[in-house]
C-alpha positions as MATLAB code, in Angstrom:
seq = 'XXXXXXXXXXXXXXXXXXXXXXXXXXXXXXXXXXXXXXXXXXXXXXXXXXXXXXXXXXXXXXXXXXXXXXXXXXXXXXXXXXXXXXXXXXXXXXXXXXXXXXXXXXXXXXXXXXXXXXXXXXXXXXXXXXXXXXXXXXXXXXXXXXXXXXXXXXXXXXXXXXXXXXXXXXXXXXXXXXXXXXXXXXXXXXXXXXXXXXXXXXXXXXXXXXXXXXXXXXXXXXXXXXXXXXXXXXXXXXXXXXXXXXXXXXXXXXXXXXXXXXXXXXXXXXXXXXXXXXXXXXXXXXXXXXXXXXXXXXXXXXXXXXXXXXXXXXXXXXXXXXXXXXXXXXXXXXXXXXXXXXXXXXXXXXXXXXXXXXXXXXXXXXXXXXXXXXXXXXXXXXXXXXXXXXXXXXXXXXXXXXXXXXXXXXXXXXXXXXXXXXXXXXXXXXXXXXXXXXXXXXXXXXXXXXXXXXXXXXXXXXXXXXXXXXXXXXXXXXXXXXXXXXXXXXXXX';
ca = [
      -1.564  -24.811   13.760;
      -2.385  -24.522   10.057;
       0.349  -22.669    8.173;
      -0.398  -21.240    4.710;
       1.438  -23.324    2.137;
       3.443  -20.498    0.628;
       4.748  -19.394    4.050;
       6.084  -22.763    5.125;
       9.621  -21.727    4.154;
       9.407  -18.719    6.448;
       8.962  -20.634    9.694;
       6.158  -20.828   12.250;
       3.871  -17.827   12.500;
       4.257  -15.711   15.613;
       1.482  -16.184   18.166;
      -0.267  -13.362   20.058;
       1.718  -11.483   22.697;
      -0.931   -9.102   24.045;
      -3.621  -10.002   26.603;
      -7.163  -10.996   25.779;
      -9.184   -8.055   27.098;
     -12.117  -10.333   27.902;
      -9.926  -11.724   30.674;
      -9.157   -8.315   32.185;
     -11.081   -5.358   33.554;
      -9.780   -3.101   30.772;
     -11.958   -2.119   27.825;
     -10.916   -3.417   24.407;
      -9.143   -0.707   22.416;
     -10.751    1.050   19.474;
      -9.060    1.116   16.061;
      -8.630    4.060   13.686;
      -7.468    2.494   10.436;
      -6.145    4.962    7.836;
      -5.283    3.931    4.299;
      -3.416    6.302    1.957;
      -3.460    5.476   -1.748;
      -0.268    5.288   -3.861;
       1.932    6.890   -1.193;
       5.622    6.059   -1.547;
       8.550    6.688    0.817;
       8.787   10.432    0.128;
       7.231   11.418    3.471;
       9.588   12.968    6.018;
       9.655   10.015    8.454;
      10.972    7.815    5.611;
      13.189   10.462    4.010;
      12.524    9.560    0.386;
      12.442   13.129   -0.936;
      14.214   16.119    0.634;
      11.379   18.549   -0.114;
       8.476   16.598    1.339;
       6.335   18.602    3.774;
       4.551   16.179    6.085;
       4.222   17.543    9.641;
       1.344   15.210   10.480;
       3.171   12.080    9.407;
       5.978   13.364   11.634;
       3.412   13.876   14.383;
       2.075   10.336   14.116;
       5.590    8.912   13.908;
       6.380   10.662   17.206;
       3.505    8.747   18.827;
       3.878    5.419   17.042;
       6.307    2.803   15.821;
       7.338    3.791   12.311;
       8.075    0.628   10.315;
      10.674    1.927    7.865;
      10.954   -1.286    5.858;
       7.347   -2.318    5.368;
       6.476   -3.925    2.044;
       3.245   -4.477    0.168;
       1.897   -7.879   -0.897;
       1.352   -6.508   -4.414;
       2.138   -3.248   -6.261;
      -1.477   -2.941   -7.448;
      -4.335   -1.387   -5.486;
      -6.843   -4.225   -5.766;
      -4.601   -7.202   -4.869;
      -2.753   -5.269   -2.166;
      -5.878   -3.980   -0.459;
      -7.589   -7.345   -0.754;
      -4.603   -9.076    0.825;
      -4.373   -6.570    3.689;
      -8.098   -6.648    4.421;
      -8.463  -10.437    4.236;
      -5.063  -11.343    5.695;
      -4.476  -13.689    2.743;
      -1.557  -13.176    0.352;
      -2.155  -13.159   -3.425;
      -0.045  -16.322   -3.674;
      -2.547  -18.004   -1.363;
      -5.748  -16.747   -2.998;
      -4.908  -16.215   -6.670;
      -6.125  -12.628   -6.304;
      -3.301  -11.014   -8.260;
      -4.511   -8.035  -10.242;
      -6.666   -4.957  -10.584;
      -8.642   -6.711  -13.331;
     -10.137   -9.276  -10.927;
     -13.169   -9.241   -8.651;
     -11.813  -10.134   -5.210;
     -15.233  -11.234   -3.941;
     -15.332  -13.949   -6.596;
     -11.723  -14.939   -5.940;
     -12.204  -15.511   -2.204;
     -15.943  -15.379   -1.437;
     -15.548  -17.033    1.977;
     -12.770  -14.773    3.259;
     -13.530  -13.027    6.556;
     -12.356   -9.467    6.102;
     -10.871   -7.347    8.841;
     -13.996   -5.217    9.216;
     -16.196   -8.308    9.300;
     -14.020  -10.026   11.900;
     -14.096   -7.023   14.207;
     -17.850   -6.690   13.714;
     -18.379  -10.365   14.565;
     -16.333   -9.867   17.729;
     -18.415   -7.065   19.167;
     -17.061   -3.990   17.401;
     -18.930   -1.242   15.587;
     -17.372   -1.355   12.132;
     -17.699    1.556    9.709;
     -15.712    3.159    6.939;
     -15.404    5.898    4.354;
     -13.625    6.243    1.037;
     -11.319    3.802   -0.720;
     -10.523    0.865    1.523;
     -11.177   -1.872   -0.997;
     -10.713   -1.237   -4.724;
     -13.250    1.372   -5.794;
     -16.736   -0.205   -5.984;
     -15.591   -3.637   -4.794;
     -16.813   -2.962   -1.282;
     -17.096   -5.561    1.468;
     -20.822   -5.664    2.184;
     -20.382   -7.917    5.235;
     -17.677   -5.825    6.844;
     -19.478   -2.596    7.668;
     -22.459   -1.466    9.684;
     -22.236    1.950    8.048;
     -20.263    3.440    5.171;
     -19.774    6.847    3.564;
     -20.996    7.844    1.033;
     -22.874    4.519    0.928;
     -22.456    0.773    0.610;
     -23.209    1.086   -3.101;
     -20.920    4.080   -3.633;
     -17.922    3.841   -1.307;
     -16.119    6.874   -2.736;
     -17.447   10.418   -3.184;
     -17.232   12.193   -6.502;
     -13.914   13.857   -7.256;
     -13.403   17.221   -8.895;
     -11.800   17.416  -12.342;
     -10.798   20.866  -13.630;
     -11.609   19.888  -17.231;
     -13.897   16.833  -17.315;
     -12.697   14.389  -19.915;
      -9.488   16.339  -20.577;
      -6.068   16.636  -18.992;
      -4.749   20.009  -17.854;
      -0.959   19.665  -18.005;
       0.053   16.292  -19.431;
      -0.540   15.940  -23.186;
      -2.309   12.620  -23.860;
      -0.396    9.837  -25.603;
      -1.220    6.351  -26.771;
      -1.483    3.931  -23.863;
      -1.896    6.674  -21.266;
      -4.365    6.473  -18.417;
      -6.854    9.316  -18.624;
      -5.988   10.432  -15.095;
      -2.234   10.904  -15.663;
      -2.332   14.605  -14.875;
      -1.633   17.253  -12.220;
      -3.111   20.674  -11.523;
      -4.434   22.833   -8.675;
      -8.192   22.927   -8.149;
     -10.375   25.726   -6.841;
     -11.755   23.858   -3.841;
     -11.277   24.053   -0.092;
     -10.065   20.970    1.764;
     -13.598   20.414    3.062;
     -15.033   20.378   -0.461;
     -12.740   17.634   -1.741;
     -13.763   13.987   -1.753;
     -11.073   13.156    0.778;
     -12.165   16.054    2.969;
     -15.719   14.739    3.026;
     -14.567   11.234    4.012;
     -12.346   12.632    6.766;
     -15.201   14.770    8.091;
     -17.522   11.762    8.225;
     -15.013    9.655   10.144;
     -14.276   12.635   12.417;
     -17.970   12.780   13.354;
     -17.871    9.085   14.185;
     -14.896    9.728   16.433;
     -16.645   12.588   18.198;
     -19.697   10.648   19.292;
     -20.150    8.169   22.123;
     -20.162    4.483   21.222;
     -21.762    1.626   23.102;
     -19.230   -0.796   21.632;
     -15.547   -0.465   20.735;
     -15.154    0.704   17.158;
     -13.178   -0.154   14.064;
     -13.220    2.957   11.854;
     -11.541    2.824    8.447;
     -10.798    5.966    6.449;
      -9.472    5.781    2.905;
      -7.514    8.864    1.785;
      -7.363    8.796   -2.027;
      -4.510   11.232   -2.705;
      -1.724   10.969   -3.750;
      -3.439    8.653   -6.237;
      -3.661   10.191   -9.694;
      -4.797   12.631  -10.924;
      -2.872   15.005   -8.670;
      -5.644   17.579   -8.386;
      -5.478   19.251   -4.958;
      -6.132   22.808   -3.731;
      -3.776   25.547   -4.899;
      -2.178   26.091   -1.503;
      -0.467   22.697   -1.667;
       1.117   23.476   -5.023;
       2.261   26.845   -3.650;
       4.410   25.070   -1.058;
       6.627   23.696   -3.824;
       7.725   26.446   -6.244;
       8.393   24.871   -9.610;
      11.830   26.457  -10.005;
      13.056   24.783   -6.796;
      11.744   21.263   -7.484;
      14.341   18.519   -7.090;
      13.921   15.568   -9.425;
      14.459   11.969   -8.292;
      18.097   10.891   -8.456;
      18.403    8.473  -11.351;
      21.181    6.544  -13.039;
      21.647    6.927  -16.778;
      21.257    3.565  -18.520;
      19.900    2.064  -15.300;
      18.127   -0.639  -17.309;
      21.280   -1.801  -19.086;
      21.869   -4.765  -16.756;
      18.220   -5.857  -16.670;
      16.343   -8.410  -18.761;
      13.731   -7.977  -21.451;
      10.816   -8.351  -19.056;
      12.112   -5.525  -16.826;
      12.317   -3.308  -19.907;
       8.685   -4.210  -20.666;
       7.683   -3.173  -17.144;
       9.565    0.119  -17.350;
       8.124    1.054  -20.746;
       4.481    0.066  -20.262;
       1.829    2.326  -21.702;
       4.103    3.345  -24.562;
       6.837    4.580  -22.231;
       5.537    7.093  -19.726;
       8.974    8.477  -18.942;
       9.797    9.328  -22.538;
       6.488   11.143  -22.921;
       6.937   13.079  -19.673;
      10.418   14.177  -20.723;
       9.276   15.085  -24.239;
       6.438   17.190  -22.816;
       8.787   18.913  -20.360;
       6.527   17.914  -17.462;
       8.891   16.066  -15.094;
       9.264   18.928  -12.609;
       5.542   19.696  -12.766;
       4.742   16.052  -12.111;
       7.051   15.910   -9.101;
       5.476   19.145   -7.875;
       2.020   17.601   -8.271;
       2.990   14.484   -6.348;
       4.610   16.474   -3.531;
       1.513   18.692   -3.380;
      -0.737   15.640   -3.200;
       1.371   14.129   -0.418;
       1.111   17.406    1.504;
      -2.654   17.325    1.003;
      -2.862   13.728    2.246;
      -0.784   14.804    5.244;
      -3.333   17.535    6.000;
      -6.128   14.948    5.837;
      -4.193   12.757    8.272;
      -3.770   15.755   10.567;
      -7.509   16.393   10.617;
      -8.131   12.788   11.643;
      -5.531   13.002   14.398;
      -7.060   16.292   15.600;
     -10.511   14.685   15.676;
      -9.229   11.708   17.646;
      -7.383   13.882   20.163;
     -10.508   16.007   20.700;
     -12.704   12.926   21.133;
     -13.534   10.929   24.276;
     -11.635    8.001   22.750;
      -8.159    9.508   22.483;
      -6.622    7.374   25.223;
      -8.030    4.051   24.077;
      -7.636    4.022   20.309;
      -5.020    2.237   18.227;
      -4.013    4.176   15.108;
      -2.750    2.395   12.004;
      -1.659    4.393    8.943;
      -0.542    2.530    5.840;
      -0.169    2.939    2.091;
      -1.129    0.146   -0.285;
       2.217    0.361   -2.170;
       4.791    2.863   -3.373;
       5.235    4.757   -6.637;
       7.954    5.726   -9.093;
       8.375    9.055  -10.861;
      11.133    8.333  -13.367;
      13.402    5.970  -11.446;
      14.459    3.175  -13.834;
      12.635    5.177  -16.547;
       9.413    3.992  -14.910;
       6.287    5.768  -13.722;
       3.391    4.604  -11.590;
       3.270    1.418   -9.512;
       3.027   -2.078  -11.071;
       6.667   -3.112  -10.600;
       8.765   -5.059   -8.100;
      11.546   -2.548   -7.403;
      12.066   -1.328   -3.872;
      10.434    2.094   -3.971;
       7.331    0.567   -5.530;
       7.066   -2.333   -3.079;
       7.986   -0.202   -0.051;
       4.977    1.104    1.847;
       4.171    3.404    4.712;
       3.254    1.652    7.966;
       2.894    3.322   11.349;
       1.159    1.806   14.367;
       0.302    3.701   17.521;
      -0.401    0.874   19.926;
      -1.968    0.575   23.375;
      -0.167    0.539   26.707;
       3.003   -1.520   26.553;
       3.928   -0.495   22.998;
       6.880    1.673   22.083;
       6.267    5.153   20.682;
       8.241    7.714   18.752;
      10.731    5.179   17.403;
      11.656    3.649   14.073;
      11.638   -0.086   13.495;
      14.032   -0.988   10.692;
      13.119   -4.674   10.525;
      11.650   -5.947    7.260;
       7.903   -6.281    7.690;
       4.881   -6.772    5.462;
       1.470   -5.170    5.205;
       0.238   -8.747    5.606;
       1.128   -8.335    9.279;
      -1.515   -5.655    9.925;
      -4.518   -7.982   10.327;
      -2.885  -10.405   12.808;
      -1.304   -7.486   14.667;
      -4.679   -5.824   15.255;
      -6.193   -9.109   16.374;
      -3.331   -9.403   18.837;
      -3.520   -5.807   20.102;
      -7.295   -6.022   20.571;
      -7.250   -9.448   22.194;
      -9.516  -11.054   19.608;
      -9.513  -14.810   18.949;
      -6.366  -15.760   17.091;
      -6.562  -16.739   13.395;
      -3.577  -18.970   12.543;
      -4.717  -19.300    8.919;
      -3.739  -15.703    8.164;
      -0.598  -15.271    6.096;
       0.974  -12.524    8.208;
       2.214  -12.490   11.781;
       1.669  -10.219   14.742;
       4.097   -7.330   14.973;
       3.523   -7.352   18.730;
       7.134   -8.265   19.556;
       8.405   -5.334   17.460;
       5.843   -2.944   18.924;
       7.238   -3.773   22.339;
      10.898   -3.955   21.275;
      11.485   -2.429   17.809;
      15.066   -3.730   17.684;
      14.086   -7.329   18.461;
      15.352  -10.110   16.216;
      12.959  -10.472   13.278;
      14.250  -12.572   10.411;
      11.234  -12.823    8.109;
      11.437  -11.805    4.453;
       8.657   -9.840    2.769;
       7.141  -11.408   -0.342;
       5.603   -9.192   -3.026;
       3.790  -10.566   -6.070;
       3.238   -8.702   -9.312;
       0.323  -10.257  -11.151;
       0.818  -13.934  -11.900;
       4.110  -15.809  -11.404;
       6.307  -12.746  -10.730;
       7.685  -12.198   -7.225;
      10.212  -10.271   -5.201;
      11.793  -11.234   -1.883;
      13.089   -8.549    0.496;
      15.363   -9.196    3.445;
      17.261   -6.594    5.448;
      20.254   -6.858    3.119;
      18.915   -8.183   -0.185;
      16.156   -7.795   -2.762;
      15.613  -10.594   -5.267;
      13.193  -10.439   -8.221;
      12.111  -13.221  -10.557;
      10.016  -12.423  -13.618;
       7.617  -14.361  -15.800;
      10.409  -15.169  -18.280;
      12.719  -16.405  -15.453;
      14.967  -13.354  -15.696;
      16.315  -12.226  -12.330;
      17.555   -9.260  -10.340;
      19.529   -9.209   -7.097;
      20.460   -6.071   -5.160;
      22.601   -5.523   -2.075;
      20.767   -2.834   -0.112;
      23.671   -2.193    2.222;
      25.772   -0.872   -0.652;
      23.156   -0.179   -3.336;
      19.911    1.154   -1.807;
      18.779    2.637   -5.132;
      19.125   -0.738   -6.863;
      21.467    0.406   -9.626;
      23.681   -2.699   -9.785;
      22.016   -6.003  -10.648;
      24.111   -8.831   -9.164;
      21.943  -11.727  -10.319;
      24.335  -12.725  -13.107;
      27.460  -12.693  -10.912;
      28.486  -16.239  -10.001;
      29.919  -15.214   -6.627;
      26.378  -14.400   -5.459;
      24.959  -17.783   -6.467;
      24.572  -18.924   -2.854;
      22.820  -15.705   -1.842;
      20.507  -16.009   -4.802;
      19.706  -19.614   -3.909;
      18.794  -18.549   -0.385;
      16.454  -15.890   -1.746;
      14.901  -18.281   -4.259;
      14.107  -20.645   -1.388;
      11.676  -18.038   -0.033;
       9.609  -17.853   -3.218;
       6.109  -19.351   -2.991;
       6.418  -23.052   -3.756;
       2.976  -23.513   -5.295;
       1.375  -20.108   -5.810;
      -2.357  -20.233   -6.348;
      -3.453  -20.032   -9.986;
      -5.596  -17.197  -11.245;
      -9.248  -18.210  -11.302;
     -10.605  -17.200  -14.748;
     -14.065  -16.688  -13.239;
     -12.735  -13.742  -11.242;
     -11.655  -11.761  -14.285;
     -13.458   -8.533  -15.002;
     -14.676   -8.278  -18.577;
     -11.914   -7.187  -20.941;
     -13.061   -3.708  -21.825;
     -11.021   -0.560  -22.276;
     -12.172    1.025  -19.039;
     -11.496   -2.117  -17.017;
      -8.131   -3.347  -18.289;
      -5.066   -1.203  -17.574;
      -3.362   -0.124  -20.815;
      -0.055   -1.602  -19.653;
      -1.652   -5.050  -19.924;
      -2.150   -6.134  -23.537;
      -4.595   -8.911  -24.287;
      -1.627  -11.023  -25.399;
       0.175  -10.486  -22.106;
      -3.061  -11.126  -20.241;
      -3.510  -14.474  -21.987;
       0.158  -15.375  -21.435;
      -0.162  -14.690  -17.713;
      -3.383  -16.658  -17.437;
      -1.788  -19.634  -19.193;
       1.297  -19.457  -16.964;
      -0.896  -19.696  -13.889;
      -2.675  -22.872  -14.992;
];
C-alpha cells in the first residue's frame, strides 16, 4: 500500500469496511453531497452559539452520525475544497491558498465527482463546490447554472457599496450584512437547491452523485428579511472573548489577528458587532432552510431509502474571538468544521461521534460506503468504523495547513500550532476549550509539544509558482501583502 509521505507518522490508513455492492444483489447507494460555505460550529448540533436556530441541522443529526470534532485541511475555501474533492492534503499537493489555480497544481488528480462518474454514477452539481469558477470539467455530466458559470448571480442591495459596515483600508468589499427583498426561491442558493431537488425527483438509470453548494453563510450576509427577524438586535449575544487574549501569543499570531488593517477594531469603532453577529446567525438560519429543502426533496423522492447524505462546511469562522474576524487562521473555531454523514444500512444514526476526524476522510469514506475500488493513495481514511461504532478507538490527529509552512495539529486533548516564524501555541482542550491559555512556553509541557510536533508534515510539498493567480487587487486577498506573499513563496522552496 502506498502511504502519502506526510501521513507516515499517523500510521497505516484504514482499509474499507463496507461490502462491494458489485458482489451483492443490492443496488449501490446514491450520494447527496451538501457543502455549506464558511459555516462554523454555531449550529445547534455543535452548540457553538446559544441563539442559533437550525432545526434542519438538528433533523439531519437525528438521522446521521454527527462528527463533533471534524477539522478542515485548510482554513481557506480554495485549498480546503480542493483537498476534500481530490482526497489530497495541501501538504501533499502544494495547493495551499485561494490565490492558486488548483487545476494547475494537481492536473492529474481524480476528483470525487470524476471517480464516481468513472465507476458508473451519474455525477452532477450546482453552486460552489470548488472555488468559484475553478470548476472540475471532468467531474460532472451536468452542472447548474453551467460548466462555465458554476454559481448563479447573487443579489446585492447596493451594487458596489456596503449597507451597514463602513469601508476601511484593507477591507474586502463583501464585508457587510443586510436583509434583502427576495424570497428564498429567488436567491442564488434557492435556485441551486431547486435544481438539485429536481434531479432528486426524477428517475435515474444509474446511481447518482449529486453535489449542492450552499453559499451562505459566506459573506456578504445578505439573506431575506425573515431570517434577520428571528434574531432581534437587542437580544443578540456576542461571542465570549477574553480581554488581552493575544498577550501570550507571538508576533505572527498578532499579524493573523490584525490582517486587513484590523477588522475587529473597525467593527467595534463602527458599533457593528451585534449587527454582524445578527447577520451571521441570520445567514446560518437561511442555510439551514436550504438544507431543509434538500432533505424534503430527498424524502419525497423515489431515492429516499437508498441515498447517503453528507453535509459539511469547508472551515469555520471567527467573529471577534482573539480579536479576529473571518477564516484564515489555525485556531480551533476556524479549523473546526461541520460534518454529518447519514450512511446506508449498518451505520449508526442520531448519535454524536466525538473522535477527532478530518474532512480529508470524506472521499475515502464515500468510496467505502459505495463499494467502489479502494484508493490507498488518498490522504484520508474511511470513517466506516466510526459510522458503525461512533465510540470506537480512533487515535488519528487532524492536520490543518494555513498557506505555506504553517500547520496545526489537533488531537482529542491538545491543539498545537506552528507558524512561519517558528512561534508556537499549545492548548489543553480538556481545561481550555476556548484556547485562552497558551502553554507552548511552559517547560513542563515539552514532552507533549514534542509529541505534537512529531505529527507535523515531514516534507510538505512546496508551492508551485506556476499555479499562482496573477497578483491583481481582485485576485489577492488584502490580508496577504506582496511582501508576505514573496516570503511565503521563498519559504516553500
